[in-house]
C-alpha positions as CSV (number, residue, x, y, z in Angstrom):
1,M,115.4,83.1,164.8
2,V,116.7,86.3,163.2
3,E,116.0,86.9,159.5
4,R,118.1,89.4,157.6
5,K,117.3,90.7,154.1
6,R,120.2,92.2,152.2
7,I,119.7,93.9,148.9
8,A,122.9,94.5,146.9
9,K,122.7,95.8,143.3
10,E,120.1,93.6,141.7
11,E,120.4,90.6,144.1
12,T,118.3,90.1,147.2
13,R,119.7,87.6,149.8
14,V,117.9,86.4,152.9
15,E,119.9,84.9,155.8
16,R,118.5,83.2,158.8
17,Q,120.3,82.7,162.1
18,Y,119.0,80.8,165.1
19,Y,119.9,81.6,168.7
20,I,119.3,79.6,171.8
21,S,118.8,81.6,174.9
22,S,117.0,81.5,178.2
23,L,116.5,85.3,178.0
24,Q,112.9,86.4,178.2
25,A,112.9,89.6,176.1
26,S,110.8,91.2,173.4
27,A,111.8,91.0,169.8
28,E,112.9,94.6,169.9
29,K,115.2,94.0,172.9
30,F,116.6,90.8,171.5
31,S,117.4,92.4,168.1
32,S,119.1,95.3,169.9
33,L,121.3,92.9,171.9
34,I,122.2,91.0,168.7
35,R,123.0,94.2,166.8
36,G,125.1,95.4,169.8
37,H,127.1,92.1,169.9
38,W,127.8,92.2,166.2
39,S,128.7,95.8,166.3
40,I,131.4,95.1,168.8
41,E,132.6,92.1,166.9
42,N,132.8,94.0,163.6
43,Q,134.6,97.0,165.2
44,L,137.2,94.7,166.8
45,H,137.7,92.8,163.5
46,W,138.1,96.1,161.6
47,V,140.7,97.4,164.1
48,L,142.6,94.1,164.0
49,D,142.6,94.1,160.2
50,A,143.5,97.7,159.8
51,T,146.3,97.6,162.5
52,F,147.7,94.1,162.0
53,H,146.4,93.1,158.5
54,E,144.8,90.1,160.0
55,D,142.7,89.3,156.9
56,S,145.8,89.0,154.7
57,S,147.6,86.6,157.1
58,L,148.8,83.4,155.4
59,I,149.1,81.6,158.7
60,R,146.8,78.6,158.5
61,K,148.5,75.5,160.0
62,D,147.3,73.8,163.2
63,H,146.6,76.1,166.1
64,S,148.7,79.0,164.7
65,P,145.8,81.2,163.5
66,Q,144.2,81.1,167.0
67,N,147.4,81.6,168.8
68,L,148.4,84.6,166.6
69,S,144.9,86.0,167.0
70,T,145.3,85.9,170.8
71,L,148.7,87.6,170.6
72,R,147.3,90.3,168.3
73,K,144.4,91.0,170.7
74,I,146.9,91.3,173.6
75,A,149.1,93.7,171.6
76,L,146.0,95.7,170.7
77,A,145.0,96.0,174.3
78,L,148.5,97.1,175.3
79,L,148.6,99.7,172.5
80,K,145.1,101.0,173.5
81,K,146.1,101.2,177.2
82,D,149.0,103.5,176.5
83,S,148.3,107.1,177.1
84,S,151.9,108.4,177.0
85,R,151.6,109.7,173.5
86,K,148.7,110.8,171.3
87,A,149.0,108.7,168.1
88,S,147.1,106.1,166.1
89,L,147.4,102.5,166.9
90,R,149.4,101.9,163.8
91,R,151.9,104.7,164.8
92,K,152.1,103.3,168.3
93,Q,152.8,99.9,166.8
94,N,155.7,101.4,164.8
95,F,157.0,103.3,167.8
96,A,157.1,100.0,169.7
97,A,159.0,98.4,166.8
98,W,161.5,101.3,166.7
99,D,161.9,102.2,170.4
100,N,162.7,99.5,172.9
101,D,162.0,101.9,175.8
102,F,158.5,102.5,174.5
103,L,158.0,98.8,174.0
104,A,159.0,98.1,177.5
105,S,156.7,100.8,178.8
106,L,153.7,99.0,177.2
107,F,154.4,96.1,179.5
108,A,155.0,98.1,182.6
109,L,152.5,97.4,185.4
110,E,150.8,100.5,186.7
């Protein structure tokens, strides 16, 4: 069990999360692993939202949200892999929209 205490303004909130694992580790090691996992998750979520505005997406029907999320992650991986120009992910996304040669280069096997 992990217990988190969050104090925001005048309100204190306590959350408990339960984990099932066969890992034999100290509380310090376990908390470090959990923090590392959520750090990666939060960073990925932030990048997806900043680059693709994932949080403001109105797609909610059937499997569409999961499918589009997968496509966004593929696009993010392709944009991150590109080293042909030094630019932000957002600018590379725009370059790919404007320049078919650049877009094709993202899919080229190396």
